[in-house]
C-alpha positions as MATLAB code, in Angstrom:
seq = 'MLEVKNLKKRFGGFEAVKGISFSVAKGEVLGFLGPNGAGKSTTMRMITGFLPPTEGTASICGHDIVADPVAAKACLGYLPESAPSYRAMVVEEYLAFIAEIRGFRGAARKEAVERVIAQAHLEPVARKTIDTLSKGYRQRTCFAQAIIHDPKVLVMDEPTDGLDPNQKFAVREMIKSMASEKAIVISTHILEEVDAVCTRAVVISGGEVKADCTPAELKAKDPSGRLDVVFRKLTGDSAEKEATK';
ca = [
      -4.048  -10.577   -9.341;
      -0.731   -9.879   -7.608;
       1.985  -12.531   -7.520;
       5.314  -11.984   -5.765;
       7.983  -14.673   -6.171;
      11.293  -14.794   -4.312;
      11.932  -11.034   -4.348;
      15.408  -10.064   -3.182;
      17.165   -6.712   -2.933;
      20.802   -6.085   -2.113;
      22.421   -2.717   -1.531;
      26.127   -3.420   -1.822;
      26.859   -6.108    0.747;
      23.580   -5.592    2.616;
      20.609   -7.788    1.705;
      17.519   -5.784    2.646;
      14.978   -8.274    1.238;
      15.844  -11.988    1.319;
      13.402  -13.864   -0.898;
       9.846  -12.737   -0.184;
       6.916  -14.533   -1.846;
       3.148  -14.085   -1.527;
       0.041  -13.617   -3.673;
      -3.085  -11.492   -3.347;
      -6.395  -12.349   -5.031;
      -9.382  -10.167   -5.861;
     -11.345   -9.386   -2.703;
      -8.353   -9.791   -0.388;
      -6.877   -7.022    1.750;
      -3.370   -8.116    2.706;
      -1.682   -6.487    5.664;
       2.074   -6.460    4.996;
       3.427   -6.081    8.524;
       6.840   -5.627   10.050;
       8.897   -3.426   12.369;
      10.738   -0.379   11.064;
      13.617   -1.484    8.853;
      12.086   -4.895    8.098;
      12.123   -4.332    4.324;
       8.457   -3.372    3.846;
       8.959   -0.187    1.829;
      11.763   -1.738   -0.233;
       9.449   -4.622   -1.130;
       6.618   -2.236   -2.026;
       8.939   -0.239   -4.271;
      10.004   -3.385   -6.109;
       6.415   -4.564   -6.552;
       5.371   -1.194   -7.980;
       8.361   -0.820  -10.288;
      10.088    2.056   -8.516;
      13.056   -0.124   -7.580;
      14.444   -3.037   -9.636;
      14.780   -6.322   -7.740;
      18.171   -7.986   -7.452;
      16.402  -11.315   -7.928;
      12.826  -12.548   -8.207;
       9.699  -11.283   -9.905;
       6.428   -9.507   -9.246;
       3.507   -9.721  -11.661;
       0.348   -7.606  -11.668;
      -2.656   -9.059  -13.501;
      -0.245  -11.370  -15.304;
       2.195   -8.628  -16.366;
       5.769   -8.746  -15.058;
       6.653   -5.392  -13.471;
      10.191   -5.478  -14.932;
       9.583   -7.102  -18.336;
       6.270   -5.346  -19.071;
       6.098   -2.299  -16.770;
       3.589   -0.223  -18.779;
       0.946   -2.970  -18.840;
       1.606   -3.834  -15.177;
       1.312   -0.230  -13.978;
      -1.910    0.268  -15.953;
      -3.479   -2.260  -13.543;
      -1.850   -0.748  -10.458;
      -2.691    2.043   -8.044;
       0.081    3.115   -5.664;
      -0.083    5.272   -2.564;
       3.518    5.662   -1.347;
       4.595    6.557    2.169;
       4.482   10.321    2.908;
       2.175   10.654   -0.100;
       3.658   13.227   -2.490;
       1.676   15.744   -4.538;
       1.985   19.156   -6.193;
       0.969   21.220   -3.184;
       0.526   24.495   -5.101;
      -2.234   22.920   -7.210;
      -5.942   22.942   -6.461;
      -7.233   19.463   -5.532;
      -9.598   19.259   -8.507;
      -6.920   20.454  -10.951;
      -4.332   18.054   -9.543;
      -6.669   15.102  -10.002;
      -7.502   16.244  -13.537;
      -3.757   16.373  -14.256;
      -3.292   12.814  -12.940;
      -6.290   11.623  -14.942;
      -4.807   13.065  -18.112;
      -1.492   11.324  -17.444;
      -3.507    8.101  -17.100;
      -4.998    8.675  -20.551;
      -8.366   10.241  -19.759;
      -9.590   13.053  -22.031;
     -12.625   15.323  -22.229;
     -15.784   14.078  -20.551;
     -14.077   10.872  -19.407;
     -11.492   12.907  -17.494;
     -14.199   15.013  -15.837;
     -16.151   11.894  -14.857;
     -13.028   10.234  -13.399;
     -12.233   13.295  -11.276;
     -15.812   13.586  -10.020;
     -15.869    9.872   -9.182;
     -12.726    9.893   -7.024;
     -13.663   13.174   -5.321;
     -16.867   11.458   -4.224;
     -15.099    8.204   -3.264;
     -12.497   10.036   -1.152;
     -15.065   12.504    0.258;
     -13.093   15.489   -1.021;
     -16.083   17.682   -1.912;
     -15.430   20.256    0.873;
     -11.854   20.887   -0.340;
     -12.084   20.269   -4.096;
     -11.375   23.945   -4.921;
      -8.663   24.445   -2.299;
      -4.920   24.212   -2.863;
      -3.342   21.033   -1.509;
      -0.897   23.070    0.596;
      -3.771   24.462    2.696;
      -5.270   21.055    3.539;
      -5.001   19.095    6.764;
      -2.836   15.972    6.673;
      -5.961   13.827    6.517;
      -7.302   15.599    3.434;
      -3.875   15.548    1.775;
      -3.795   11.781    2.340;
      -7.273   11.446    0.842;
      -6.192   13.505   -2.176;
      -3.268   11.169   -2.796;
      -5.546    8.190   -2.230;
      -7.836    9.629   -4.932;
      -4.989    9.902   -7.428;
      -4.061    6.262   -6.774;
      -7.540    5.025   -7.733;
      -8.453    7.505  -10.486;
      -7.993    4.841  -13.192;
      -9.937    2.256  -11.141;
      -6.971   -0.150  -10.816;
      -7.435   -3.848  -10.147;
      -4.494   -3.880   -7.714;
      -3.987   -1.219   -5.049;
      -0.759   -0.942   -3.034;
      -0.530    1.437   -0.074;
       2.546    2.110    2.047;
       1.673    3.264    5.599;
      -1.658    4.845    4.505;
      -2.741    5.897    8.026;
       0.632    6.705    9.614;
       0.515   10.066   11.389;
      -3.249   10.494   11.075;
      -5.533   11.137   14.026;
      -8.195    8.513   14.954;
     -10.942   10.194   12.901;
      -8.698   10.484    9.859;
      -7.613    6.846   10.209;
     -11.248    5.792   10.351;
     -12.041    7.736    7.165;
      -9.155    6.162    5.221;
     -10.034    2.660    6.441;
     -13.663    3.109    5.413;
     -12.524    4.109    1.918;
     -10.422    0.944    1.716;
     -13.316   -1.239    2.880;
     -15.686    0.336    0.344;
     -13.640   -0.949   -2.601;
     -12.109   -4.115   -1.121;
     -14.458   -6.566   -2.841;
     -13.456   -5.385   -6.331;
      -9.670   -5.176   -5.936;
      -6.591   -6.935   -4.625;
      -5.246   -4.603   -1.934;
      -1.912   -4.555   -0.101;
      -1.375   -2.337    2.933;
       2.210   -2.078    4.164;
       2.233   -0.988    7.797;
       3.776   -1.335   11.232;
       0.458   -0.396   12.883;
      -1.029   -3.624   14.238;
      -4.557   -2.252   14.586;
      -4.751   -2.098   10.774;
      -4.993   -5.898   10.749;
      -8.189   -5.976   12.807;
      -9.573   -2.873   11.102;
      -9.369   -3.831    7.423;
      -7.242   -6.886    6.596;
      -8.419  -10.346    5.541;
      -4.856  -11.735    5.568;
      -1.505  -10.814    7.050;
       2.091  -11.358    5.983;
       4.605  -10.572    8.737;
       8.216   -9.902    7.766;
      11.326   -9.156    9.756;
      14.936   -8.893    8.682;
      13.814   -9.067    5.051;
      12.169  -12.498    5.478;
       8.584  -13.751    5.799;
       7.789  -14.904    9.332;
       4.055  -15.615    8.912;
       1.396  -15.683    6.173;
      -2.113  -16.333    7.487;
      -5.472  -14.831    8.410;
      -5.690  -12.374   11.336;
      -7.435  -15.063   13.418;
      -4.669  -17.575   12.703;
      -2.064  -14.951   13.549;
      -3.663  -14.256   16.930;
      -3.878  -18.009   17.622;
      -0.074  -18.265   17.525;
      -0.023  -17.195   21.196;
      -2.356  -18.228   24.054;
      -2.956  -14.556   24.842;
      -4.596  -14.028   21.458;
      -2.952  -10.615   21.276;
      -1.435   -9.360   18.051;
       1.233   -7.310   19.796;
       2.518  -10.390   21.664;
       2.570  -12.494   18.493;
       4.248   -9.671   16.564;
       7.052   -9.380   19.133;
       7.583  -13.161   19.115;
       7.817  -13.263   15.322;
       9.960  -10.182   14.796;
      11.867   -9.435   18.007;
      14.974  -11.590   17.485;
      15.327  -10.694   13.790;
      14.950   -6.985   14.460;
      17.614   -7.077   17.182;
      20.038   -8.996   14.930;
      19.579   -6.514   12.072;
      20.103   -3.560   14.410;
      23.452   -4.927   15.602;
      24.899   -5.510   12.110;
];
């Protein structure tokens, strides 16, 4: 459902992403892992059409994100880092606005809003302005807008960063509840996300793929069986080299 082939991105003389390839099928939750500055967000922005690649392609449900962006984005839900929203709007009205942008009208729009409010457990705050919400509820609101059109592919950039343990649990449960019906990518530097929700993990560092395997296979790369040890082994040298450039 999501196919990424040899994606590269250069900013002047700096190559932030150096040929990343992977695919995600229906029912998979892919953890896209790497240290800060590894190229995770840049890759996510290319996949979702917010940033043109220097080289390579990304296709969503068979639609190239550059050549056929409208068809590709119709199949895509995107929750960016530091999830933006119109904070002066009431949650329910904001979601109705997003639904209308996605092409819903009349009863269909109302049904879509009610569906995602229930999925994201937003009932207690549906009539409150987004600006008055806790960070956890703001994140859920932006999660709801990402799935309002029931996309086949869902891409999330740092979906639990900055949330407290209870809020993280709530977001992860929402992801699990829909995982069987979608291809999901979670970009994160939080290793516990792998054990919590992911069926596969791609580790990148310095703009390059260092591992692509299941969480169990990733842990088996070190006798300790600890993700943090494996992560440091895979990314430590590359991260240090990039920092000294």
